[in-house]
C-alpha positions in Angstrom: 3.9 -24.4 -20.0 5.5 -22.8 -17.0 6.9 -19.3 -17.0 5.4 -15.9 -16.7 2.1 -15.2 -18.3 1.3 -11.7 -17.1 3.3 -8.6 -17.0 1.3 -7.1 -14.2 -1.0 -8.5 -11.5 -3.4 -5.7 -10.6 -4.1 -5.9 -6.8 -6.9 -3.8 -5.4 -9.8 -3.9 -2.9 -13.2 -4.4 -4.5 -14.8 -1.9 -2.1 -15.9 1.7 -2.0 -14.8 3.8 -5.0 -11.7 1.7 -5.7 -13.5 -0.9 -7.9 -15.1 1.7 -10.2 -11.9 3.7 -10.4 -9.9 0.7 -11.4 -12.4 -0.5 -13.9 -13.6 2.8 -15.3 -10.3 4.5 -15.6 -7.0 3.0 -14.3 -7.0 -0.5 -15.9 -8.1 0.8 -19.3 -5.6 3.6 -19.4 -2.8 1.4 -18.1 -3.4 -1.0 -21.0 -3.3 1.8 -23.5 -0.1 3.4 -22.0 1.7 0.0 -21.8 0.7 -0.7 -25.4 2.5 2.5 -26.4 5.6 1.4 -24.5 5.9 -2.2 -25.5 6.4 -3.9 -28.8 3.7 -6.4 -28.0 0.3 -6.5 -26.3 0.6 -6.0 -22.5 -0.8 -8.8 -20.4 -2.5 -7.5 -17.2 -4.2 -9.8 -14.8 -7.4 -8.3 -13.4 -9.8 -10.6 -11.6 -13.0 -9.7 -13.4 -11.6 -10.3 -16.8 -9.4 -13.4 -16.2 -11.5 -15.5 -13.8 -14.2 -17.4 -15.6 -17.5 -19.0 -14.5 -16.9 -22.3 -12.8 -13.2 -21.6 -11.8 -12.2 -21.8 -8.2 -11.2 -18.2 -7.7 -8.6 -18.7 -4.9 -6.8 -21.2 -7.2 -7.1 -18.9 -10.2 -5.7 -16.0 -8.2 -2.8 -18.0 -6.9 -2.0 -19.3 -10.4 -2.1 -15.8 -11.9 -0.1 -14.3 -9.1 2.7 -17.0 -9.4 2.9 -16.3 -13.2 3.0 -12.4 -13.0 6.2 -10.4 -13.2 5.1 -7.4 -11.2 2.4 -6.5 -8.7 0.7 -3.1 -9.1 -1.1 -2.5 -5.8 -3.8 0.2 -5.4 -3.4 1.1 -1.8 -6.1 2.6 0.3 -6.8 2.0 4.0 -9.3 -0.7 3.1 -6.7 -2.5 1.0 -4.9 -3.4 4.2 -8.1 -4.6 5.8 -8.4 -7.3 3.1 -6.7 -10.5 4.0 -6.5 -11.4 0.3 -5.0 -8.1 -0.8 -2.4 -8.3 2.0 -1.5 -11.8 1.0 -0.9 -10.7 -2.6 1.4 -7.9 -1.4 3.2 -10.1 1.1 3.7 -12.8 -1.5 5.5 -10.4 -3.8 7.6 -9.2 -0.8 8.6 -12.8 -0.2 9.4 -13.2 -3.8 11.7 -10.1 -3.6 13.4 -11.7 -0.6 13.9 -15.0 -2.4 15.3 -13.3 -5.5 17.6 -11.0 -3.4 15.7 -7.9 -4.3 14.6 -6.8 -0.8 17.3 -4.1 -0.7 17.4 -3.5 -4.5 16.8 0.0 -5.8 13.1 0.8 -6.5 13.6 0.3 -10.2 14.3 -3.4 -9.6 11.5 -4.0 -7.1 8.5 -6.2 -8.0 5.8 -4.2 -6.1 4.6 -0.9 -7.6 2.3 0.7 -5.0 -0.2 3.4 -6.0 -1.7 5.5 -3.2 -5.3 6.3 -4.1 -6.4 7.6 -0.7 -4.7 9.1 2.4 -1.9 6.9 3.7 -2.0 7.9 7.4 -3.8 4.6 8.2 -1.4 2.4 6.2 0.7 -0.2 8.1 4.2 1.0 9.1 6.1 -0.9 6.4 3.7 0.4 3.7 4.2 4.0 4.9 8.0 3.5 4.6 7.6 2.4 1.0 7.8 4.9 -1.9 4.4 5.1 -3.6 3.0 6.7 -6.7 0.4 9.3 -5.5 -2.8 9.2 -7.5 -5.0 11.0 -5.0 -5.6 14.0 -7.3 -7.1 11.6 -9.9 -9.2 9.3 -7.6 -12.5 10.1 -9.3 -14.5 6.9 -9.9 -17.4 8.4 -12.0 -17.4 7.7 -15.7 -17.9 11.4 -16.3 -14.3 12.0 -15.1 -13.2 11.4 -18.7 -15.0 14.5 -19.8 -13.1 16.8 -17.3 -9.9 18.8 -17.9 -8.3 16.8 -15.0 -8.4 13.6 -17.1 -5.5 14.8 -19.3 -3.4 15.0 -16.1 -4.5 11.5 -15.2 -3.5 10.2 -18.6 0.0 11.8 -18.2 0.4 10.2 -14.8 -0.6 6.7 -16.0 1.8 7.2 -19.0 4.6 7.9 -16.4 3.6 4.8 -14.5 3.7 2.7 -17.7 7.2 3.9 -18.5 8.4 3.0 -15.0 6.7 -0.4 -15.2 8.3 -1.2 -18.6 11.7 -0.3 -17.1 11.1 -2.8 -14.3 9.8 -5.5 -16.6 13.1 -5.4 -18.4 15.0 -6.5 -15.2 12.5 -9.0 -13.6 14.5 -12.2 -12.8 13.5 -15.3 -14.7 10.5 -17.3 -13.6 11.1 -20.1 -11.1 8.6 -22.8 -10.0 9.3 -22.0 -6.3 8.0 -18.5 -6.4 6.0 -18.0 -3.2 2.2 -17.4 -3.3 0.6 -16.8 0.1 -3.0 -17.4 0.9 -4.7 -15.6 3.7 -5.1 -17.5 7.0 -8.7 -18.6 7.4 -10.7 -16.4 9.7 -11.3 -18.0 13.1 -14.8 -19.2 13.6 -16.9 -16.8 15.6 -17.5 -17.9 19.1 -21.0 -17.8 20.4 -21.3 -15.3 23.2 -21.0 -16.8 26.6 -23.9 -15.8 28.7 -22.9 -13.9 31.9 -24.2 -15.5 35.1 
């Protein structure tokens, strides 16, 4: 049945400390905090939980993206080096344009960016976008939960959940023509031409 299936599509680069941070801390806490804010179970798409053995992952990602209300993007310099991550972000920007939300206030936008690392090497349009700064809590180790800083992390994620729920309330109705971009294929590597 067409329509939205997920409240949030979690977009992140599976590299460096981002993958363990998302899995050890952010995703789990976001589910808890959204559960506190909603009168139903939150539906969050995260690739490792929702793509099953035997599925074609590009198709599964595209299907989940097209049926997600919001994109929570965990931004690091490496995020913008991933063709897939950039396609997820650009898809939601295209959706905002299609729905007339490109100039809407932040509370009506469909992309919720989280800055996990220094943003000096972000693309220009990302730098101009308001982001939720989580650099103070970007510890990927599981022992982070045992530190005093974890309480501050929980409070920050609770604030994020409140803001996401406010945005969920104003997401336009699903349409079958919502754009989903796929990255351009990488050009084949040319063999080095010998110098004569």
